[in-house]
Every structure is written in C-alpha cells, then in structure tokens.
N, CA, C and O of each residue as an XYZ file, in Angstrom:
324
protein
N      70.819     53.975    130.962
C      69.595     53.797    129.744
C      70.779     54.752    128.684
O      71.836     55.265    129.048
N      70.079     54.754    127.120
C      70.636     54.598    126.207
C      69.521     55.261    125.139
O      68.414     55.038    124.649
N      70.756     56.361    125.134
C      69.938     57.246    124.129
C      70.277     56.862    122.388
O      71.425     56.545    122.073
N      69.297     56.921    121.461
C      69.682     57.011    119.968
C      70.085     58.440    119.450
O      69.123     59.196    119.313
N      71.102     58.868    119.190
C      70.720     60.695    118.340
C      69.925     61.057    117.400
O      69.488     60.328    116.509
N      69.758     61.940    117.525
C      68.591     62.326    117.333
C      69.220     62.720    115.727
O      70.262     63.311    115.443
N      68.027     62.080    114.715
C      68.699     62.960    113.560
C      67.880     63.651    112.763
O      66.792     63.078    112.809
N      67.832     64.455    112.152
C      67.547     66.005    111.263
C      66.642     65.145    109.877
O      66.927     64.122    109.253
N      66.062     65.617    109.827
C      65.435     64.947    108.394
C      65.711     65.770    107.231
O      65.725     66.994    107.356
N      65.925     65.233    106.147
C      66.598     66.611    105.665
C      64.871     66.294    104.387
O      64.198     65.286    104.173
N      64.787     67.756    103.851
C      63.701     68.603    103.076
C      63.455     66.764    101.830
O      62.289     66.446    101.596
N      64.297     66.099    101.395
C      63.523     65.997    100.190
C      63.098     64.615    100.808
O      62.477     63.881    100.040
N      63.409     64.008    102.461
C      63.430     62.589    102.917
C      61.957     63.580    103.319
O      61.087     62.710    103.323
N      61.238     64.947    103.657
C      60.093     64.925    103.966
C      59.304     64.868    102.585
O      58.194     64.357    102.434
N      60.016     65.438    101.679
C      58.692     65.615    100.177
C      58.712     63.652     99.414
O      57.984     63.213     98.524
N      59.679     62.997    100.102
C      59.310     61.415     99.417
C      58.520     60.963    100.462
O      57.777     60.026    100.169
N      58.480     61.347    101.529
C      57.467     60.718    102.461
C      56.038     61.633    102.006
O      55.457     61.065    101.082
N      55.487     62.665    102.365
C      54.434     62.969    101.755
C      54.276     62.115    100.633
O      53.626     61.138    101.006
N      54.525     62.045     99.616
C      55.026     61.327     98.767
C      54.795     59.845     98.492
O      55.006     59.340     97.389
N      54.504     59.407     99.187
C      54.724     57.865     99.385
C      52.857     57.649    100.077
O      51.878     57.118     99.553
N      53.047     58.394    101.544
C      51.968     58.439    101.995
C      50.474     58.572    100.899
O      49.411     57.957    100.984
N      50.838     59.443    100.067
C      49.252     59.998     99.110
C      49.400     58.354     98.333
O      48.469     57.550     98.261
N      50.537     58.171     97.902
C      50.228     56.481     97.082
C      49.831     55.859     98.084
O      48.803     55.227     97.841
N      50.249     55.746     99.252
C      49.651     54.461     99.714
C      48.541     55.275    100.059
O      48.211     55.368     98.876
N      47.779     55.864    100.571
C      46.123     56.309    100.811
C      45.555     56.048     99.676
O      44.331     55.961     99.779
N      46.043     55.862     98.444
C      45.413     56.321     97.272
C      45.175     57.425     97.112
O      44.897     57.304     95.919
N      45.007     58.679     97.340
C      45.654     59.633     96.685
C      46.230     60.248     95.517
O      45.920     61.322     95.000
N      46.947     59.571     95.238
C      47.959     59.188     94.108
C      47.294     58.026     93.601
O      46.554     57.392     94.354
N      47.523     57.562     92.043
C      47.316     56.387     91.573
C      47.836     56.051     90.250
O      47.664     56.767     89.264
N      48.627     54.685     90.249
C      49.267     54.114     88.908
C      48.938     54.905     87.815
O      47.888     54.761     87.190
N      49.639     55.589     87.601
C      49.533     56.527     86.102
C      49.671     57.905     86.194
O      50.222     58.537     85.292
N      49.041     58.659     87.612
C      48.908     60.219     87.419
C      49.989     60.180     87.253
O      50.914     59.368     87.232
N      49.713     61.614     87.076
C      50.874     62.117     87.097
C      50.823     63.549     87.549
O      49.929     64.395     87.519
N      52.563     63.558     88.147
C      53.071     64.199     89.291
C      52.217     66.022     88.722
O      51.208     66.171     88.032
N      53.153     67.155     89.374
C      52.630     67.872     89.485
C      54.676     68.506     88.921
O      55.638     67.864     89.343
N      54.866     69.741     88.010
C      56.339     69.616     87.850
C      57.137     70.017     88.883
O      56.802     70.434     89.992
N      58.149     69.865     88.451
C      58.903     70.370     89.819
C      59.066     71.638     90.406
O      59.473     71.657     91.568
N      58.802     72.829     89.767
C      58.890     74.268     89.773
C      58.034     74.561     91.020
O      58.277     74.928     92.169
N      56.458     74.108     90.010
C      54.845     74.115     91.240
C      55.314     73.322     92.093
O      55.018     73.812     93.182
N      56.060     72.071     92.299
C      55.862     71.614     94.220
C      56.626     72.604     94.867
O      55.984     73.546     95.331
N      57.741     72.609     94.993
C      58.726     73.657     95.187
C      57.960     74.988     95.194
O      58.354     75.480     96.252
N      57.253     75.713     94.747
C      56.500     76.206     94.695
C      55.196     76.175     96.296
O      55.021     76.821     97.329
N      54.520     74.872     95.514
C      53.921     75.039     96.583
C      54.202     74.619     98.249
O      53.440     74.777     99.203
N      55.577     74.030     98.217
C      55.912     73.521     99.118
C      57.322     73.990    100.312
O      57.944     73.388    101.187
N      57.353     75.776     99.574
C      57.889     76.920    100.112
C      59.483     75.889    100.592
O      59.943     75.699    101.717
N      59.953     75.434     99.343
C      61.104     74.878     99.756
C      62.303     75.001     98.095
O      61.985     75.982     97.422
N      63.276     74.332     97.593
C      64.394     75.029     96.690
C      63.127     72.924     95.583
O      62.372     72.010     95.913
N      64.032     73.619     94.029
C      63.797     73.280     93.516
C      64.943     71.345     93.508
O      64.630     70.200     93.184
N      66.040     71.886     93.966
C      67.023     70.691     94.530
C      66.256     69.946     95.185
O      66.328     68.760     94.863
N      65.426     70.240     96.119
C      65.049     69.128     97.172
C      63.737     68.612     96.952
O      63.238     67.804     97.734
N      62.567     69.442     94.926
C      62.096     68.132     94.969
C      62.596     67.578     94.475
O      62.599     66.391     94.803
N      63.817     68.240     92.705
C      64.829     67.087     92.347
C      65.416     65.447     92.830
O      65.472     64.314     92.352
N      65.797     66.191     94.112
C      66.085     65.184     94.747
C      65.638     64.065     95.688
O      66.299     63.175     96.224
N      63.931     64.444     95.758
C      62.948     63.536     96.050
C      62.263     62.584     95.172
O      61.879     61.444     95.429
N      62.157     63.474     93.749
C      61.848     62.387     92.676
C      62.482     61.394     91.970
O      61.966     60.398     91.461
N      63.781     61.771     91.974
C      65.022     60.526     92.253
C      64.955     59.227     93.222
O      64.779     58.031     92.993
N      65.182     60.017     94.457
C      65.216     58.602     95.528
C      63.263     57.664     95.272
O      62.961     56.623     95.856
N      62.366     58.386     94.355
C      61.538     58.183     94.943
C      61.534     57.049     93.510
O      60.941     55.975     93.612
N      62.258     57.436     92.208
C      62.069     56.852     91.069
C      63.158     55.451     90.975
O      63.025     54.463     90.254
N      64.235     55.748     91.945
C      65.113     54.825     92.231
C      64.825     54.008     93.163
O      65.742     53.336     93.637
N      63.370     53.845     93.704
C      63.013     52.756     95.292
C      61.552     52.021     93.979
O      61.007     50.930     94.150
N      61.255     52.942     92.845
C      60.167     52.537     92.067
C      59.101     52.953     91.606
O      58.522     52.689     90.552
N      58.710     54.018     92.934
C      57.356     54.325     92.857
C      56.980     55.454     91.820
O      55.828     55.887     91.815
N      58.055     56.007     90.821
C      57.409     56.537     89.934
C      58.294     56.215     88.930
O      58.970     55.190     88.844
N      58.236     57.508     87.889
C      58.675     57.323     87.012
C      58.539     58.371     86.050
O      57.451     58.471     85.483
N      59.637     59.323     85.715
C      60.082     60.252     85.428
C      60.415     60.451     83.709
O      61.615     60.403     83.441
N      59.510     60.660     82.583
C      59.338     60.486     81.418
C      59.452     61.682     80.560
O      58.465     62.276     80.127
N      60.872     62.081     80.283
C      61.906     63.569     79.529
C      60.907     63.727     78.566
O      60.441     62.932     77.750
N      60.518     65.597     78.955
C      59.507     65.995     77.858
C      57.464     65.195     78.119
O      56.535     65.546     77.392
N      57.364     64.486     78.925
C      56.540     64.120     79.437
C      55.585     64.592     80.713
O      54.448     65.063     80.747
N      56.591     64.243     81.793
C      56.583     64.552     83.487
C      56.669     63.309     83.720
O      56.820     62.379     82.927
N      56.513     63.311     85.458
C      56.697     62.380     86.120
C      55.723     61.464     86.912
O      55.275     61.926     87.961
N      55.326     60.155     86.508
C      53.696     59.296     86.773
C      54.210     58.620     88.250
O      55.281     58.411     88.821
N      53.064     58.458     88.448
C      52.987     57.352     89.559
C      52.960     56.293     88.628
O      52.279     56.152     87.612
N      54.256     55.203     89.413
C      54.037     53.825     88.511
C      53.540     52.370     89.075
O      53.602     52.060     90.265
N      53.189     51.782     88.351
C      52.184     50.616     88.708
C      53.219     49.746     89.572
O      54.247     49.185     89.194
N      52.621     49.805     90.880
C      52.729     48.731     91.345
C      53.088     47.271     90.653
O      52.272     46.743     89.897
N      54.713     46.478     91.040
C      54.770     45.253     90.044
C      55.429     45.790     89.426
O      56.595     45.533     89.728
N      55.336     46.497     88.608
C      56.313     46.765     87.148
C      58.240     46.738     87.254
O      58.549     46.803     88.444
N      59.021     46.691     86.684
C      60.147     47.058     86.996
C      60.535     48.161     86.552
O      59.814     48.708     85.718
N      61.963     48.912     87.030
C      62.294     49.924     86.014
C      62.810     49.994     84.797
O      62.935     51.085     84.241
C-alpha cells in the first residue's frame, strides 16, 4: 500500500481557490471589481500579504487584472495579459 504525503495548503492558495470558484460559478464576472486587499484580508481574517500573494497568483494565470490606482478586476476570458 502506497500513501502520498499530505501537503498542507497555504493560506493564499485557499484564497485563490475561493476566488476561482466564484469566477467559475458566475458569482464574479468579467469586469467585476474585487474588494481591496485590506478589506478582503479583514473579511477572511488573514494577513494582507496572503491576499496580495493570492491576487498576484490569479493575475499570473490570467484570471484577474491589477490596475494600479484603480483596483483589481476579473479579466475577460480569452484576453491576454
């Protein structure tokens, strides 16, 4: 019998999964503005660095767009970063 090691998820990965789920379910749509880092950190009771890392990860895979001075938005599917 072979077992795989159990890997604990990092906090930012949990945030990424929640936001991806909201996009997939249609709760968040292209063009929607996400809440600011500070507000999301307070809602989730996590540090701002975890939210910042999650937003960067989502931007890297092309799901969101971070516009300095404007906010963070859900990206149109099929548009390139």
